[in-house]
NULO-177186 format. One line per 2 residues: number of its first residue (from 1); for each residue x, y, z of N, C-alpha, C, O. Coordinates in Angstrom, 2 decimals, padded with zeros to 5 digits. Example, Ala and Ser with C-alpha at 12.3 -4.5 7.8 and 13.67 -1.06 7.14 Angstrom:
<atoms>
1> 013.19,-005.69,007.80,012.30,-004.50,007.80,013.20,-003.30,007.80,014.24,-003.32,008.46  012.85,-002.25,007.08,013.67,-001.06,007.14,012.90,000.03,007.87,013.41,001.14,008.04
</atoms>
This chain:
<atoms>
1> -068.01,-183.76,-114.58,-066.69,-182.56,-115.58,-068.14,-182.26,-116.02,-069.07,-183.04,-116.23  -068.07,-180.37,-116.12,-068.82,-180.06,-117.33,-068.91,-180.13,-118.68,-067.90,-180.41,-119.32
3> -070.07,-179.91,-119.30,-069.33,-179.94,-120.46,-069.69,-178.08,-120.72,-070.59,-177.36,-120.30  -068.57,-177.84,-121.55,-068.25,-176.30,-122.12,-068.10,-176.71,-123.60,-068.00,-177.84,-124.09
5> -068.11,-175.40,-124.23,-067.81,-175.46,-125.83,-066.74,-175.27,-125.53,-066.74,-174.61,-124.49  -065.31,-175.59,-126.02,-063.94,-175.29,-125.59,-063.58,-174.08,-127.36,-062.98,-173.01,-127.49
7> -064.07,-174.70,-128.05,-063.90,-174.10,-130.09,-065.21,-173.92,-130.44,-066.13,-174.68,-130.15  -065.31,-172.50,-131.32,-066.45,-172.30,-132.02,-066.03,-171.82,-133.08,-065.32,-170.82,-132.97
9> -066.31,-172.38,-134.55,-065.69,-171.64,-135.81,-067.32,-170.91,-135.98,-068.44,-171.38,-136.15  -066.74,-169.54,-135.83,-067.97,-168.27,-135.68,-067.99,-168.27,-137.48,-069.05,-168.03,-138.06
11> -067.04,-168.48,-138.07,-066.47,-168.13,-139.44,-067.47,-168.98,-140.17,-068.46,-168.67,-140.81  -066.75,-170.55,-139.78,-068.40,-171.18,-140.61,-069.98,-170.38,-140.44,-070.37,-169.82,-141.46
13> -070.55,-170.33,-139.67,-071.78,-170.52,-139.08,-072.25,-168.78,-140.48,-073.00,-168.88,-141.45  -071.67,-167.72,-140.12,-071.38,-166.65,-141.31,-071.35,-167.03,-142.44,-072.31,-166.88,-143.19
15> -070.31,-167.58,-142.77,-070.22,-168.05,-144.23,-071.25,-169.22,-145.21,-071.51,-169.09,-146.40  -071.62,-170.13,-144.47,-072.57,-171.29,-144.93,-073.29,-171.48,-143.87,-073.05,-171.21,-142.70
17> -074.61,-172.18,-144.60,-075.85,-172.42,-144.26,-075.40,-173.70,-143.39,-075.09,-174.48,-144.30  -075.25,-174.18,-142.56,-075.32,-174.97,-141.50,-077.01,-175.64,-140.91,-077.84,-175.25,-140.09
19> -076.90,-176.84,-141.87,-078.09,-177.77,-141.88,-078.18,-178.46,-141.23,-079.38,-178.55,-140.99  -077.25,-179.67,-140.23,-077.17,-180.58,-139.37,-075.39,-180.16,-138.91,-074.30,-179.86,-139.39
21> -076.08,-180.39,-137.68,-074.75,-180.37,-136.23,-074.40,-181.87,-135.82,-075.16,-182.82,-135.58  -073.63,-181.82,-135.82,-073.35,-183.31,-134.93,-072.20,-182.99,-133.38,-071.61,-181.94,-133.11
23> -072.20,-183.87,-132.86,-071.64,-184.23,-131.64,-070.63,-185.07,-131.67,-071.09,-186.21,-131.60  -069.53,-185.09,-131.74,-068.44,-186.45,-132.30,-067.43,-185.71,-130.97,-067.36,-184.54,-130.59
25> -066.49,-187.37,-130.36,-065.50,-187.13,-129.82,-064.33,-187.20,-131.41,-064.36,-187.33,-132.63  -063.18,-186.93,-130.00,-062.02,-186.84,-130.92,-060.44,-187.59,-130.67,-059.52,-187.02,-130.09
27> -060.36,-188.79,-131.18,-059.42,-189.37,-131.23,-057.79,-188.58,-130.71,-057.32,-188.09,-131.73  -056.96,-188.34,-129.64,-056.04,-187.18,-129.28,-055.00,-187.86,-128.52,-055.21,-188.88,-127.86
29> -053.98,-187.33,-128.62,-052.85,-188.37,-128.39,-052.32,-187.48,-127.02,-052.64,-186.34,-126.72  -051.56,-188.24,-126.44,-050.33,-187.93,-125.13,-051.01,-186.14,-124.90,-052.24,-186.11,-124.87
31> -050.41,-184.96,-124.78,-050.71,-184.13,-124.27,-051.72,-183.46,-124.78,-052.14,-182.86,-123.79  -052.51,-183.11,-125.82,-053.59,-182.68,-126.50,-054.29,-182.64,-125.78,-054.95,-181.61,-125.91
33> -054.78,-183.56,-124.51,-055.97,-183.33,-123.37,-055.49,-182.23,-123.20,-056.15,-181.44,-123.88  -054.32,-181.48,-122.41,-053.44,-180.82,-121.65,-053.87,-179.47,-121.96,-054.38,-178.60,-121.26
35> -053.48,-179.54,-123.33,-053.82,-178.74,-124.36,-054.85,-177.76,-124.73,-054.83,-176.53,-124.68  -055.80,-178.66,-125.14,-057.13,-178.06,-124.76,-058.01,-177.67,-124.01,-058.88,-176.83,-124.18
37> -057.68,-178.53,-122.88,-057.66,-177.77,-121.35,-058.24,-176.76,-121.30,-059.40,-176.49,-120.99  -056.63,-175.66,-121.94,-055.97,-175.07,-121.68,-056.38,-173.63,-122.86,-056.02,-172.46,-122.90
39> -057.14,-174.35,-123.55,-058.18,-172.92,-124.42,-057.31,-173.19,-125.55,-057.74,-172.81,-126.64  -056.17,-173.77,-125.53,-054.85,-173.54,-126.93,-055.49,-174.41,-127.69,-055.16,-175.58,-127.52
41> -056.64,-174.11,-128.81,-057.20,-175.04,-129.75,-057.52,-174.44,-130.51,-058.18,-173.54,-129.99  -057.49,-174.27,-131.93,-057.80,-173.70,-133.00,-058.56,-174.07,-134.09,-057.82,-174.61,-134.91
43> -059.75,-174.04,-134.48,-060.19,-174.70,-135.54,-060.91,-173.57,-136.74,-061.77,-174.03,-137.49  -060.65,-172.59,-136.83,-060.67,-171.17,-137.66,-060.82,-171.98,-139.16,-061.79,-172.00,-139.91
45> -059.21,-172.77,-139.35,-058.66,-173.17,-140.73,-059.19,-174.34,-140.78,-058.85,-174.84,-141.85  -059.87,-175.07,-140.17,-060.23,-176.74,-140.81,-061.19,-177.38,-141.04,-062.14,-176.68,-140.68
47> -061.60,-178.43,-141.49,-062.21,-178.53,-142.33,-062.39,-180.20,-141.63,-061.59,-180.63,-140.81  -063.82,-181.17,-142.22,-063.39,-181.99,-142.12,-064.01,-183.20,-143.55,-065.00,-183.08,-144.27
49> -063.00,-184.26,-143.51,-063.26,-185.11,-144.64,-063.42,-186.81,-144.54,-063.03,-187.40,-143.53  -064.04,-187.57,-145.72,-064.53,-188.80,-145.33,-063.04,-189.30,-145.85,-062.50,-188.50,-146.61
51> -062.34,-190.48,-145.58,-061.68,-191.57,-145.34,-061.61,-192.87,-145.30,-061.18,-193.36,-144.26  -062.09,-193.88,-146.59,-062.19,-195.15,-145.70,-063.68,-195.28,-144.83,-063.81,-196.25,-144.08
53> -064.61,-194.43,-144.93,-065.69,-194.79,-144.38,-065.37,-194.21,-142.64,-066.18,-194.52,-141.77  -063.99,-193.26,-142.28,-063.66,-193.28,-141.59,-063.58,-191.44,-141.54,-062.86,-190.99,-142.44
55> -064.26,-190.35,-140.58,-064.43,-189.16,-140.67,-063.38,-188.66,-139.69,-063.36,-189.01,-138.51  -062.32,-187.61,-140.37,-061.09,-186.43,-139.97,-061.64,-185.08,-139.55,-062.84,-184.86,-139.75
57> -060.94,-184.25,-139.04,-060.89,-183.69,-139.56,-058.85,-182.49,-139.42,-057.82,-182.61,-138.74  -059.27,-181.64,-140.37,-057.98,-181.70,-141.14,-057.75,-180.03,-140.72,-058.72,-179.29,-140.93
59> -056.60,-179.47,-140.20,-056.25,-178.16,-139.93,-056.58,-177.98,-138.97,-056.63,-176.75,-138.89  -056.88,-178.37,-138.12,-057.46,-178.15,-136.27,-055.61,-177.73,-135.77,-054.58,-178.28,-136.15
61> -055.75,-176.90,-135.06,-054.52,-176.56,-134.33,-054.80,-176.99,-132.90,-055.92,-176.76,-132.44  -053.57,-177.83,-131.87,-053.34,-177.61,-130.96,-052.00,-177.03,-130.56,-050.84,-177.30,-130.88
63> -052.46,-176.30,-129.89,-050.91,-176.11,-129.56,-050.10,-176.68,-128.65,-050.55,-176.83,-127.52  -048.52,-177.20,-129.01,-048.01,-177.88,-128.20,-048.13,-178.12,-126.68,-047.23,-177.29,-126.52
65> -048.40,-178.47,-125.51,-048.01,-178.57,-123.90,-047.23,-178.18,-123.34,-046.78,-179.06,-122.60  -046.55,-176.93,-123.19,-045.96,-176.30,-122.62,-044.72,-176.89,-121.66,-043.53,-176.55,-121.67
67> -045.47,-178.01,-120.72,-044.73,-178.37,-119.82,-044.53,-179.78,-120.34,-044.09,-180.64,-119.58  -044.77,-180.00,-121.36,-044.35,-181.59,-121.53,-042.90,-182.30,-121.84,-041.82,-181.72,-121.79
69> -043.05,-183.30,-122.08,-041.09,-183.61,-122.43,-041.10,-183.24,-123.78,-041.99,-183.54,-124.58  -039.82,-182.39,-124.10,-039.62,-181.87,-125.25,-039.37,-183.60,-126.37,-039.76,-183.55,-127.54
71> -038.75,-184.88,-125.86,-038.31,-185.75,-126.70,-039.95,-186.05,-127.51,-040.10,-186.38,-128.68  -040.86,-185.86,-126.66,-042.58,-186.19,-127.21,-043.16,-185.24,-127.94,-043.97,-184.49,-127.38
73> -042.86,-185.06,-129.40,-043.66,-183.83,-129.98,-044.83,-184.23,-131.04,-044.70,-184.93,-132.04  -045.98,-183.61,-130.58,-046.80,-184.43,-132.13,-047.14,-183.05,-132.51,-047.17,-181.96,-131.94
75> -047.47,-183.61,-133.98,-047.82,-182.52,-134.61,-049.09,-181.61,-134.43,-050.24,-182.04,-134.35  -048.75,-180.41,-134.38,-049.92,-179.54,-134.41,-051.38,-179.64,-135.29,-052.50,-179.81,-134.80
77> -051.11,-179.51,-136.46,-051.67,-179.67,-137.58,-052.22,-181.49,-137.61,-053.35,-181.61,-138.08  -051.83,-182.26,-137.35,-051.99,-183.14,-137.69,-053.63,-183.72,-138.18,-054.50,-182.86,-138.06
79> -053.98,-184.70,-138.57,-055.12,-184.76,-139.01,-055.55,-185.91,-138.06,-054.85,-186.91,-137.87  -057.04,-185.64,-137.33,-057.42,-186.72,-136.02,-058.98,-186.81,-136.39,-059.80,-185.90,-136.53
81> -059.13,-188.14,-136.50,-060.31,-188.74,-135.97,-061.27,-188.60,-135.50,-061.29,-188.46,-134.28  -062.48,-188.57,-136.23,-064.04,-187.89,-135.30,-064.12,-189.23,-135.07,-063.63,-190.09,-135.80
83> -064.82,-189.46,-133.90,-065.94,-190.79,-133.52,-067.27,-190.29,-133.94,-067.75,-189.34,-133.33  -067.78,-190.73,-134.70,-069.68,-190.85,-135.10,-069.69,-192.19,-134.78,-068.92,-193.12,-134.54
85> -070.76,-191.97,-134.86,-071.67,-193.85,-135.40,-071.76,-194.04,-136.95,-071.77,-193.20,-137.85  -071.83,-195.29,-136.99,-071.71,-195.54,-138.59,-072.94,-194.86,-139.27,-073.01,-194.69,-140.49
87> -073.90,-194.47,-138.39,-075.34,-194.01,-138.89,-075.05,-193.02,-139.87,-075.17,-192.92,-141.10  -074.42,-191.98,-138.44,-074.15,-191.01,-139.00,-073.18,-190.33,-139.84,-073.26,-189.23,-140.40
89> -072.11,-191.31,-139.84,-071.21,-191.19,-140.73,-071.68,-191.93,-142.54,-071.30,-191.60,-143.66  -072.37,-192.71,-142.22,-073.14,-193.01,-143.79,-074.24,-191.28,-143.54,-074.13,-190.38,-144.37
91> -074.56,-191.24,-143.13,-076.19,-189.90,-143.37,-075.02,-188.69,-143.68,-075.40,-187.86,-144.50  -073.90,-188.52,-143.23,-073.11,-187.64,-143.83,-072.21,-188.00,-145.46,-071.70,-187.09,-146.11
93> -072.15,-189.38,-145.86,-071.70,-189.93,-146.96,-072.53,-189.49,-148.19,-072.31,-189.20,-149.37  -073.84,-189.59,-147.16,-074.96,-189.46,-148.58,-075.25,-187.97,-148.82,-075.18,-187.48,-149.94
95> -075.43,-187.59,-148.19,-075.35,-185.37,-147.93,-074.38,-185.16,-148.68,-074.60,-184.35,-149.58  -072.76,-185.89,-148.61,-071.61,-185.14,-149.34,-071.69,-185.40,-151.17,-071.19,-184.68,-152.04
97> -072.76,-187.11,-151.41,-073.07,-187.40,-152.44,-073.88,-186.10,-153.34,-073.38,-185.69,-154.39  -075.01,-185.60,-152.88,-075.72,-184.31,-153.25,-075.43,-183.68,-153.49,-074.41,-183.28,-152.92
99> -076.11,-182.73,-154.82,-075.12,-181.20,-155.46,-075.39,-180.85,-154.41,-076.11,-181.44,-153.60  -074.68,-179.55,-154.23,-075.13,-178.44,-153.21,-074.38,-178.87,-151.56,-074.26,-178.02,-150.68
101> -074.17,-179.55,-151.49,-073.82,-180.10,-149.72,-071.94,-180.66,-149.82,-071.34,-181.54,-150.45  -071.64,-179.88,-149.11,-070.12,-180.40,-148.43,-070.02,-180.55,-146.79,-070.95,-180.21,-146.05
103> -069.20,-180.91,-146.48,-068.49,-181.24,-145.02,-067.84,-180.21,-144.41,-067.29,-180.39,-143.33
</atoms>
């Protein structure tokens, strides 16, 4: 499977100074994978936050898969856990405690 960019937040690159970038996996449920493969994802209004030593992306919209079962619906705006190493999470925690830094 080839690596390709599925979603990019151009607004963040324009409005903020990006010091570091990270590549992370996302914990998905059910048909969210198929929706993302179809390009039905938006991260324009999303942000990340740290909860109990884990990083979550909040506000990422994944449209429901059109051909899925109507009994199995997932909230399109639910918080999703990002899969980062403990070292990367600790680095993010350290940076966000400094003045002028945000995640």
